[in-house]
C-alpha positions in Angstrom: 4.4 -11.9 2.9 2.2 -10.6 5.7 -1.0 -12.1 4.1 -2.7 -15.4 4.9 -1.7 -18.2 2.6 -3.6 -21.4 1.8 -1.4 -23.3 4.3 -2.7 -21.0 7.1 -6.4 -21.9 6.8 -8.4 -25.0 7.6 -9.6 -26.7 4.4 -11.2 -29.9 5.5 -15.0 -30.0 4.8 -14.8 -26.4 3.8 -16.2 -24.8 0.7 -13.1 -23.2 -0.8 -13.9 -20.5 -3.4 -10.8 -20.1 -5.6 -10.2 -17.3 -8.0 -8.0 -19.0 -10.7 -6.7 -17.6 -14.0 -8.1 -19.8 -16.8 -8.0 -17.0 -19.4 -6.5 -19.4 -21.9 -6.3 -19.1 -25.7 -8.8 -21.2 -27.7 -8.9 -22.0 -31.4 -12.0 -21.6 -33.6 -13.2 -25.1 -32.5 -13.0 -24.2 -28.8 -9.8 -26.2 -28.2 -7.3 -24.9 -25.7 -4.0 -24.1 -27.5 -2.0 -23.3 -24.4 -2.9 -24.8 -21.0 0.0 -23.1 -19.0 -2.3 -21.2 -16.8 -4.4 -24.2 -15.9 -1.3 -26.2 -15.2 -0.1 -23.4 -12.9 -3.2 -23.6 -10.8 -2.8 -27.4 -10.1 -0.8 -27.2 -6.8 -3.5 -25.0 -5.1 -6.4 -27.2 -6.4 -4.7 -30.4 -5.5 -3.9 -29.1 -2.0 -7.6 -28.3 -1.4 -8.8 -31.7 -2.7 -6.2 -33.7 -0.8 -7.1 -31.8 2.4 -10.7 -32.8 2.0 -12.0 -29.4 0.9 -14.6 -28.6 -1.7 -12.9 -26.7 -4.5 -15.2 -24.1 -6.2 -13.2 -22.5 -9.0 -14.1 -19.2 -10.8 -12.4 -17.3 -13.6 -12.9 -15.0 -16.5 -12.1 -15.8 -20.1 -11.6 -13.1 -22.7 -13.6 -9.9 -22.9 -17.2 -10.9 -23.6 -19.8 -8.1 -23.8 -22.6 -10.7 -23.2 -23.0 -14.4 -22.7 -21.5 -16.2 -25.7 -20.5 -19.9 -26.2 -17.1 -19.0 -27.6 -16.2 -17.6 -24.2 -17.4 -20.5 -22.1 -15.1 -22.1 -19.6 -16.4 -25.6 -20.3 -13.2 -26.5 -22.3 -11.2 -25.6 -19.2 -13.3 -28.0 -17.1 -12.6 -30.8 -19.6 -8.8 -30.0 -19.6 -8.7 -29.8 -15.8 -10.4 -33.2 -15.6 -7.6 -34.7 -17.7 -4.9 -33.0 -15.7 -6.3 -34.0 -12.3 -7.3 -37.5 -13.4 -10.7 -37.0 -11.7 -14.0 -35.4 -12.8 -14.4 -31.7 -12.6 -18.0 -30.6 -12.4 -19.2 -27.6 -14.4 -22.1 -25.3 -13.9 -23.4 -22.8 -16.6 -23.4 -19.7 -14.4 -21.4 -18.2 -11.6 -24.2 -17.1 -9.3 -27.8 -18.0 -8.8 -29.9 -21.0 -7.7 -28.3 -23.5 -10.1 -24.9 -22.6 -8.8 -26.0 -22.8 -5.2 -27.5 -26.2 -5.8 -24.3 -27.5 -7.4 -22.2 -26.2 -4.5 -24.5 -27.8 -1.9 -24.2 -31.2 -3.7 -20.4 -31.0 -3.8 -18.6 -33.5 -1.6 -15.2 -33.2 0.1 -12.4 -33.8 -2.4 -14.6 -32.8 -5.4 -14.1 -29.9 -7.8 -16.6 -27.5 -9.5 -15.8 -24.9 -12.1 -18.2 -22.0 -12.5 -19.0 -20.4 -15.8 -17.2 -17.2 -17.0 -17.6 -14.5 -14.5 -17.6 -11.8 -17.2 -20.9 -13.1 -18.5 -22.1 -10.7 -15.7 -21.2 -7.1 -16.1 -21.2 -6.7 -12.3 -17.9 -8.6 -12.2 -15.8 -5.9 -13.7 -17.9 -3.2 -12.0 -16.9 -4.8 -8.6 -20.6 -4.7 -7.7 -21.1 -5.4 -4.0 -24.3 -7.5 -4.5 -22.5 -9.7 -7.0 -19.6 -10.0 -4.6 -22.0 -11.0 -1.8 -23.5 -13.7 -4.0 -20.1 -15.1 -4.8 -19.2 -15.0 -1.1 -22.3 -17.0 -0.2 -20.6 -20.0 -1.9 -17.6 -19.9 0.3 -16.3 -20.7 3.8 -12.8 -19.7 2.7 -11.7 -17.5 -0.2 -8.4 -18.2 -2.0 -7.0 -15.9 -4.7 -4.6 -17.8 -7.0 -5.0 -15.5 -10.0 -2.0 -13.2 -9.9 -2.6 -12.3 -13.5 -5.8 -10.6 -12.4 -4.6 -9.2 -9.1 -4.2 -5.7 -10.6 -8.0 -5.6 -11.3 -10.4 -4.4 -8.6 -13.1 -6.7 -9.7 -15.8 -8.6 -7.7 -14.0 -11.9 -7.8 -10.5 -10.4 -7.0 -11.3 -7.8 -4.4 -15.0 -7.4 -3.6 -15.7 -11.0 -2.5 -12.9 -10.8 0.1 -14.9 -8.2 2.1 -17.7 -10.8 2.7 -15.6 -13.8 3.7 -13.9 -14.2 7.1 -10.6 -15.6 5.7 -9.1 -14.7 2.4 -5.8 -16.3 1.5 -3.2 -16.5 -1.3 -2.9 -19.7 -3.3 0.5 -21.2 -4.2 0.8 -19.5 -7.6 0.0 -16.1 -6.0 2.6 -16.8 -3.3 5.2 -17.8 -5.9 4.7 -14.7 -8.0 4.8 -12.4 -5.1 7.8 -14.1 -3.5 10.0 -13.9 -6.7 8.9 -10.5 -7.9 8.9 -9.1 -4.3 12.4 -10.4 -3.6 13.7 -8.8 -6.8 12.4 -5.4 -5.7 13.2 -5.6 -2.0 16.1 -8.0 -1.5 17.7 -9.3 -4.7 20.9 -11.2 -4.9 23.3 -8.7 -6.5 24.3 -7.8 -9.1 20.7 -7.4 -10.2 20.2 -6.9 -14.0 16.9 -5.9 -15.5 16.2 -6.5 -19.2 13.2 -4.6 -20.6 11.9 -4.9 -24.2 8.7 -5.0 -26.1 7.2 -2.6 -28.6 5.9 0.4 -26.6 8.0 2.4 -24.2 4.8 3.9 -22.8 3.9 0.5 -21.2 7.3 0.3 -19.4 8.3 3.8 -18.5 7.1 3.5 -14.9 8.8 0.2 -14.6 12.1 1.6 -15.9 11.8 4.6 -13.5 11.2 2.3 -10.5 13.9 -0.3 -11.5 16.5 2.4 -12.2 16.8 3.0 -8.4 16.8 -0.8 -7.6 18.7 -2.7 -10.3 22.4 -2.5 -10.8 21.8 -2.1 -14.5 18.8 -1.8 -16.8 19.1 -3.0 -20.4 16.7 -1.6 -22.9 15.8 -3.4 -26.2 12.9 -4.1 -28.5 10.9 -1.4 -30.3 10.8 0.9 -27.3 14.6 1.4 -27.5 14.1 3.7 -30.6 12.3 6.3 -28.6 15.3 6.5 -26.3 17.7 6.7 -29.2 15.7 9.5 -30.9 15.6 11.3 -27.6 19.4 11.4 -27.7 19.3 12.8 -31.2 19.8 9.6 -33.1 18.5 8.8 -36.6 16.1 5.9 -36.4 14.7 5.8 -39.9 11.1 4.4 -40.0 11.5 2.5 -36.7 8.8 2.5 -34.1 8.8 5.7 -32.0 6.4 7.3 -29.5 6.9 11.0 -30.1 4.9 12.0 -27.0 7.3 10.1 -24.8 10.6 11.6 -26.1 10.8 14.2 -23.3 10.1 11.6 -20.6 12.9 9.4 -22.1 15.3 12.4 -22.1 14.6 12.9 -18.4 15.2 9.2 -17.6 18.5 9.3 -19.5 19.5 12.5 -17.7 18.6 11.0 -14.3 20.7 7.9 -15.1 23.7 10.1 -16.1 23.6 12.5 -13.1 23.0 9.7 -10.6 25.5 7.4 -12.2 22.9 4.7 -12.9 23.4 2.0 -15.6 20.7 2.5 -18.3 22.2 0.6 -21.3 20.8 1.0 -24.8 21.6 -1.0 -27.9 24.5 0.1 -30.0 23.5 -1.6 -33.3 20.4 -3.2 -34.8 19.2 -5.4 -37.6 17.2 -3.4 -40.1 15.0 -4.0 -43.1 12.6 -2.0 -45.3 9.9 -4.4 -44.4 9.6 -7.3 -41.9 8.5 -9.5 -44.7 11.1 -8.6 -47.3 13.8 -11.0 -46.1 16.6 -8.5 -46.8 18.4 -7.3 -43.7 21.5 -5.5 -42.7 23.2 -4.5 -39.4 23.7 -0.7 -38.8 24.5 1.5 -35.8 21.3 2.1 -34.0 21.6 5.9 -34.2 22.3 5.9 -37.9 19.4 3.9 -39.5 18.6 4.8 -43.1 15.3 6.7 -43.6 13.6 3.9 -45.5 14.5 1.2 -43.0 13.3 0.2 -39.6 15.1 -1.6 -36.7 13.6 -5.0 -35.9 16.2 -6.7 -33.7 19.2 -5.9 -31.6 22.5 -6.4 -33.5 25.5 -8.6 -32.7 27.5 -5.9 -30.9 24.5 -5.3 -28.7 24.2 -9.0 -28.0 27.8 -9.0 -26.8 27.3 -5.9 -24.7 24.1 -7.2 -23.1 25.4 -10.7 -22.5 28.6 -9.3 -20.9 26.4 -7.3 -18.4 24.1 -10.3 -17.8 27.2 -12.4 -17.2 27.8 -10.5 -13.9 24.3 -11.1 -12.6 23.0 -13.0 -9.6 19.4 -11.9 -10.2 17.9 -11.3 -13.7 14.5 -9.9 -14.4 13.4 -9.9 -18.0 10.2 -8.4 -19.4 9.7 -8.0 -23.2 11.4 -9.5 -26.2 14.3 -7.6 -27.8 13.2 -7.9 -31.4 10.4 -9.2 -33.7 11.2 -12.8 -32.6 8.1 -14.2 -34.3 10.1 -13.8 -37.6 13.3 -15.9 -37.7 15.3 -13.1 -39.4 14.7 -10.9 -36.3 14.9 -13.5 -33.5 18.6 -14.0 -33.0 19.0 -11.1 -30.5 16.3 -12.4 -28.2 17.5 -16.0 -28.5 21.1 -15.0 -27.8 20.1 -13.2 -24.6 17.8 -16.1 -23.6 20.7 -18.5 -23.9 22.9 -16.3 -21.8 20.1 -16.0 -19.1 19.8 -19.8 -19.2 23.5 -20.3 -18.7 23.6 -17.9 -15.7 20.6 -19.6 -14.2 22.4 -23.0 -14.4 25.3 -21.4 -12.5 23.0 -20.3 -9.7 21.5 -17.0 -10.7 17.8 -16.3 -10.2 16.0 -15.6 -13.5 12.5 -14.2 -13.5 10.7 -14.0 -16.9 7.7 -11.7 -17.1 5.2 -11.1 -19.9 3.4 -13.4 -22.3 5.6 -12.4 -25.3 8.8 -13.0 -23.4 7.6 -16.4 -22.2 6.6 -17.3 -25.7 10.1 -16.3 -27.0 11.7 -18.4 -24.2 9.5 -21.4 -25.1 10.2 -21.0 -28.8 13.9 -21.1 -28.0 13.3 -24.3 -26.0 14.7 -22.7 -22.8 11.7 -22.5 -20.5 13.0 -25.2 -18.2 16.3 -23.4 -17.7 14.6 -20.4 -16.1 13.9 -20.1 -12.4 10.4 -18.6 -12.7 8.2 -17.7 -15.6 5.5 -15.3 -14.5 1.9 -15.7 -15.6 1.2 -12.1 -14.4 1.3 -9.9 -17.6 -0.2 -6.5 -16.6 -0.2 -7.4 -12.9 3.5 -8.1 -13.0 4.1 -4.7 -14.7 2.1 -2.8 -12.1 3.9 -4.7 -9.3 7.2 -3.8 -10.8 6.1 -0.2 -11.0 5.8 -0.3 -7.2 2.0 -0.2 -7.2 -0.2 -2.0 -4.6 -2.3 -4.6 -6.4 -6.0 -4.6 -5.3 -6.3 -8.4 -5.4 -3.3 -8.7 -3.0 -4.4 -5.9 -0.7 -7.8 -7.5 -0.2 -6.3 -10.7 1.3 -6.5 -11.1 5.1 -3.6 -9.7 7.0 -1.9 -12.3 9.3 -2.4 -10.0 12.3 -6.1 -9.6 11.6 -6.4 -13.4 11.2 -5.0 -13.9 14.6 -7.6 -11.5 16.1 -10.4 -13.3 14.2 -9.3 -16.8 15.3 
């Protein structure tokens, strides 16, 4: 990576403003139900504190339209205190005199969390004045929020314009290293597995990966749009009619260029996901009153045989409605195969919250090489797009001139 990293900058006695991703789920009582994103930020925060820096953390949480207690980051300060084993201070705003006073009182090795950035509409508008106010809190800016790197917001892009050195944190580095290597220099064979409900969310990813991966496996709800584009009967399965022509063109491209775009051959169907009555049918011959909700056993064998050849595996999107046990076996079967290949030395990269949830539900998260926290950012990166939050970081060459 040609950008500055946290290891390239002096941290001792510096005010280090860190964009973290603490957009965690909360229950109705304000308790954090999944602290994965907070845990993922620990290496960067610990590095700053151990180096004698002053860690000033900022994040968004949810999509508040105005200041509201249910979107406060205070529970995150409490959880981070527990994880670090030392107090994390909290201030009830992200800019202004109260924040400036809290920062000025901060001692080397101490940590402060600012209140939800999105309590200010200027954050999402990338307002330059808001960016400047954030920058006034910093000697160094570190972006460790890969999950927000596709957003051109004040805290992810704007602030970098007003700070001399802007660097990537450890989580940002890790995400870019794994995803970047998959796109530019993967160990081959490279197998991409793409699932999820909507084909519209993954078409550009499929298009980009078709020219990079040795094979692309398509599952989940989005497979049915491809099947219908081929003339198959998909019953009442999920389909995006406005994407049929696009899918036909992708299938034709794969055929003419001899690219491996592999669709399911059978699926588990039911009249209703809650009915409990299922059967396995060919994916192109689904009865009119039934819908496909999982890949079938033949498809599992087909996919697992292809995955069995892989040295690099990229997986984004579950292959069925795994939340319901009757439709989870396909996703779990593939997850077990990916885990087995990882144990044999393959690199496995898991992207997307639903995929990560399915892996965790199967008890296989520790068997994977890397589970991305990126979500939408990962998808845009896999589409081949430049992420604003990454582009805003200081180039190494420029840093040498500034030194």
